[in-house]
N, C-alpha and C positions, 0 to 999 in steps of 0.2 A: 326321285330315285329310282322308281319303277320304270320310268322311260330309259333311264341309263342302262339298266339291265336288260331291257328289251332291245334297245339298240345295239348294245354289246354282243348279245346273244345272236342277233341277226348278223352282225359282222363276222362273229366267229363261225356261224353256220356257213356263211357265204365262203369264207377263207377254207373251211374244211372241204366244200364241194369243189373249189378251184383246185386245191391241192390233190384231191382224189382224181379229178379229171386229168390233171398234168401227169401224175404217175401212171394212169391208165393209157395215157396217149404214147408214153415211151415204149418203143419196141422191146421186147424181151431178147436181149443180146446174149444172155447166158443160157446155152442149151446143155442139159445133162450129157455128160460124157465126152464133151469137147474140151480140147486144149484151150486155155485162157492165158495168153502170155502176160508176164509181169513187165510192165513198162514205167519205169526202168527196172531192171532186176534189183532186188534188195538183199542185203545179208540176211541169212537165215537166222532166227532167234536161237540162242543158246538153250537147248532142251536136253533132257535125259529121260531114259526109259529103261526097261530091263529086258534081257533075253529070257528064254523059257526056263532057264535055271536059276533066275533071279540075280544075275550079274548086271551091274549098272553099265549102260552104253550111253555115250553122249553123241549127239548129232555132229559134233566136232570130230569124232572118231572117224567119220567118213570123208573128211576133207581129202581133196585130191581125186575123189570118185564122183562119177555122175550117178545120183541117187534118185529113186522114185520112193517117196514116203507115202505109203498107202495106208490111210486111216480107215479101219474097218471094225466090224463086230460080228459075232457069230449069229445075232438075231436079225441082222440087216440083210434082207432078201436081194437087194441090188449088189451088196458086197459079195454074197455067195455067187452071184451071176458072173461077176467079173474076175474072181479068183483064178479060174482056169486060164483065162487069157494072160493074166499077170505071170502065172507060172510058165506059160509057153514063151512069153517075152523074156523072161529071165533065162530060160534054157537057150534061147536063140541068140541072145546078146549078153551072155555071161562075161565076155571080154571087155564089154563097153559100158555096162551099167550094173547097178545093184538095186534090187527090189527089196525094200525094207517094209514088210507088212506089219504095221503096229496096231494090235488089237486094243480097242477102247473098252472091251468087256470089263465090267466091275468084278466079275468073279475070277479074273486073272487066269493063272495057268490051269486051274482045276476045270475051267470051262473051255479054254483055248486049245489045250493040247489033244484031247479026244477029237476035237473038230478037225484039227490039222491032220491027225492020223486018218480020220475018215475020209477026208478029201484026197489024202495021198499027196500032200504038198511036201516036196523035197527040194525044189529049186529056190523058191522064195524063202527068205529068212523071216521068221516070225518073232516079233517082239511084243511086250506088254506095257500098257500105259492105262492101268485101271482107274487113275484119277483124272484122265483126260488132259494132261499137262501139255502134250504136244498139240492137241486140237485147240486149246486155249491160246497157246503161244502164236499159232499161225491164224487165229480167227476163223476157224473152221465152222461153216454154217450147218453141216450135215455130213452123214456118211453114205457112201464112201466118198472120200476126198483124197486125191493124190497130189502130192506136192513135188514138184520137179526142181531138184537142186543140182546146180552145175558143179564142176570140179573146183571151183573157187568158193564153194560154200554159200552161193547166192541163190535165192528163190527166183527161178526164171519163169515159172508158170505153174498152173494147177489145172486139175481136172475135177469138177464136182459132179458127182453122180457116177454110175457104172460106165466103163468104157470098154471098148473092144482093143485091148492093148496090142494084140497081135495082128491088127489090121494095117493095110497100106496107108490109110488116112492117118493114123496115129504114128506110124513109123516116119511119114513125112513131116509131122509136126515136131517129133523129137530129133529128127536128124540134124538140124543146125546145132544142137547142144551136145550131142554125142562126141566123145573123144575119139580121135582116129587111133587105130591100132598100128602096129608095126607092118602088118600085111597091107593095110590101106595106104600107108606111106609108100611101100614098094611099087604098089600099083600106080600111084600118083607119079612117081619117079619114072616108071616105065612109059606113062603116057606122054612124057616130054619129048 
């Protein structure tokens, strides 16, 4: 019986080393702050959260809009770093997208509202999710994470970690999913 456990232990240890080597050999394909497309796009889960006044909002309420669901918290330093670029993106693209910044802070409005006022956020709409229902529904691994939802309510991609949302690189990543505006349609007709 002792030989069995010794043999089993040796095999288990060899398997553990092989598995560790295989994982270490894989390149790290996910870089913080980079757009990760969903392939194929998936229907977004049905989730709800509240606005700063305590009114319930469902993700389905955004159907027909291109939405960036940004999951963040006041204690998260990378979240604080990216918030100004989300504010700039919302200001520049208000006719094409909606940034919904959903706080995962357990303290809810008492913690979030003073923070929002201090940062002077007035373009990004802030919501509350103190029980992290949205993060769980989308299998979020950490904060900040931004979920990119198209006008049909499908998850078309995500960004894990802080991003420069007002950069040319991010604009290029989002461009294929942005709805065209009436002005864009006029330009396209004029090019013909």
